[in-house]
C-alpha positions, 0 to 999 in steps of 0.5 A, a space after each residue: 722056386 730056385 733050382 738046386 743047381 743053378 746054371 751056370 756052375 762056376 769052376 775055378 782051379 790051380 796048377 803050377 806051370 814049369 818055368 822052362 815051359 811057360 813060353 811054350 805053354 802060351 804059344 799052344 794057348 794062343 792057337 788052341 786046336 779047333 777040335 779041342 775048342 769044339 769038344 769044350 763047347 760040345 761038353 757045355 763049358 763057356 767063359 773059359 779063361 786061364 790066368 797066370 801069376 808067378 808060375 801059377 795057372 788059374 782056370 775059370 769056366 762056367 758049365 751050362 749043362 745038365 750032366 757035368 760028370 757025363 760031359 767031362 767023361 766025353 771030353 776025356 775020351 776024345 782023341 784030340 783032347 787026349 793028344 792036347 793033354 799029352 803035350 800040356 801035361 809035362 808042362 804042368 806041375 800039379 799041386 800035391 794036395 789035389 784030390 785023387 784023380 784030379 790034375 788041376 786042383 779045384 778051388 771053393 767059390 767064396 764070393 760072386 757078383 753078377 
């Protein structure tokens, strides 16, 4: 029987990066703080990538846990992650049509092939 929520769940989202901040954004992401990476892993996120094209960042990750909302709350409450976000957010320019409470605009998956 097929699970109603097969693992992993795949997530894609987009946000703009401020052009004057792109180089700094890349420098930070070339050496993400170990505590931030550890929290990402503890929150059951795997295969996390961020791509760039023309001022737009596309993020992709797979969620392998059982309670996405609880894991995202745990990540949001982490002091190291909060500090990281406080540095990243001024470099980003969120899309105006993102849902309330979202920073990156979520995307709908229309195709997947393993």
